[in-house]
N, C-alpha and C positions, 0 to 999 in steps of 0.2 A: 613468417606468417604474421600476416597484419592482425592485430588485435582488435576485437568487438570496441565497439565505444557505444555508450550510453550518455545522451547528452539532455540532461536536464536543471533545473535552478537548485540554486544550493539550498534547497530544503526537502523535508522530505517529502509534503505534497502526495502525487497521485507515483513517482516514480520509487519510490521505497521500496514497495514488495517486489519489481524488476532486479533491482541492487540484492531484496535476500535473496531470490532467485538465484541469481550468479553467484553467489560466494557460497549457494549453498552447494552449488555445484563445480565451485571451486574452478572458476572457469576465468581467465586472466582478461581483465577489459580495462578499458578505459575510462573512468567514469568523469566523466567530463560537466563540470555547474559552474553556470552560468552566474553573474551576479546582479541582483536589481539596480537599476540605476544607471547601468554601464551600455555600451555600445555591443559588447560583444556577439549576443545571440543573434541583432541585427546585421553585424556582420556576416554572420556565416549565416544567416537562415535562408540564403535564393545561393550558396554557391555548396550546399554540402550534396542537390543530388535528388532532393525529398522532393514526391509525386507533393503532397501535402506540408509542405513544410512547418512545423508546431515542434512544440516540446511534453511530452518528451519525443526524443529521436532514439531509432536504433542500426547501427549501422553493422552489419556482419559480411566482408566481403562485398560480395553484390547485392545484399539485402538489404533495403533502403526503407524503414519503416517508420513510420508514426503513429500515435494514440497508444497509451497503455496498454487499453487488454489486446489487442492485436500482438504488441509485444511480447506482454506474457503469454498470449497461445501457442506463438512461434518459438518462444522457449521451452515452453512447454510440451509442447510435441518433438523438439530438435532434441531435449534431454529425458525422454519419455516421462515426464511430472502432468500427464495428462488424462490417465485412464488409459485401461488395458484393453476395453473395448468400446463399441457403442453406447451399452444400454449405459457404462459407466461414467462417460464423456458427456452424457447429458444428464447426468445428475450434476456433475462438475460446474456444468455450464449453466446450468436451474440456479447452484446454489453462488455462483459467480453473481449471474444478472440479480440476484436478490440481495446481495451484500452488495453492488454498486448502487441499487436502491437504496439502501442504510445509509450510504456513503453521501448519497447526492442531498438525501434529507436534512443532515447536518449542513454541508457547502452550504446549502439553501439561507440558512441565516446565519453563517458566518459576515456577511455583508448589509444585512437590515441594519437599517439605522436605529431600529426599535428591538437591539439584537438582546438587550438584558429581558424584556418581556418576553420576547421568543423563545428564550433561552428556557425559560419556565413554564412556556405553554408547552414546548416543545418535550421536555420531561417528562411530562405525563404520559406520552404514548411508547418513550424507550423500553419501559419494562415488558411490556406488550411482545414487542419487536424481539427484545434477546432471549424470552421467554421461548420463541421459536426456536432460535438460535442453539439454544442448552438443553431442546426437546431432541434437535437434529442432531446434532453430536452425541447424547445417548453414555453409552459406554463406551464411544470410540476415542484411540488416540487423537484421532485427525479426520477431516472433515467426510475424505475418505475413506473410513479405516484405520489401519495400523501405519500408514505410508503419506508421507504429505506428498501431496500435490500445491499444485500451483495458486490454487484459490485459498489455501491456510496463510498463504502471505500475505492475501490481498483482506481476507478475514481479517488476521493477526493487526494488521495493521488499520483498518476500520475500525474494532472491536478498540483501540486504543487512544484512538482518536476519542472515542464518548470516555472511556475513563479518564481521559486526562482531561477533557472540559467540566463532568461532571465528577469526577472524584471518586465516592466509591459508589458509583453505579454497580460495579460486578457484585459488592458484597451477598448480596441475594442470588447469585449466581456462579456457587464453587466451581462447577462443572467447566463455565467458561474461562474463570481464573484461572483453573490448570492446564486448562489449554493453551491460555495465552503464555503459562509461564514454560511450558513445554516447548513452544516455538520458541522463544526466548534463549533456552537452554539446550537446543539444540547443537551438538559439538560443530558440525561444520560451520556454524553462526560466530563460534565464538571470537576467532581473530577480527571479524569485521568489527563486530558490536566492542570490542573492546584497542579497537584503535583513533587515530582522529579525524578517519575519516569516515565514522558514523557521529551522526549530529541528532540527537535526540530532538532538537531546538532549534530553528523555528518548524513549524508543521507546514506553514501556509504564506501567501502572500502577503508582505507587509500592509495591505489593504483591511484585509480579513478582521473581523472584530476579537478574533480569539487567536491565537497558535500564530500572527502573525510578526511577532516579536514581545520583547519585553522579556520580563521573567519569567521561569519555567514556573509551574505550579509544584508546590511541597511535593506534591504527591507523585510526581515527577518519578 
């Protein structure tokens, strides 16, 4: 049986939650990573039979998908990580879209010429957003209660981007800190997190004003 293939750049970016989900479910897959500055992706782009060629892509037999959230939803449904009923799924989708807004807000400042100024201005609004997530999580282990769902991997990665950029941003939110630690300490993820395949850095495209290369922050 042919292994599923996940294709993406050799960074964390928007594909790391997909990698987490696949490793969490012990799926044997090909983690195809493309290097920046090479023709590898351009050579594959139109040869894979993708309807909308892009990165990340996921090929699982006859299923060929692009768009990270489409891939996450497909895997969540296939492996039972998308909620047990319609009401639960609605709440997961709501959390998904809200965390994507938080992620997009960060992405938008990474390409700005006035990055350092934008970073400081952006910081002023972050505690309000994190407080909402802190409250939403409440006393639950994960966003949906005691069980890990696909959205947890997206949320964990997004929160980690903020932590890496701002260092002590989670100090006033011990619930979120504990949540992050809970995700990273999941037994199912330890083989991956302790393997050469897992790369904490870089986070983003080399053109990003932060996370695109250079040294990891001291608090990484």
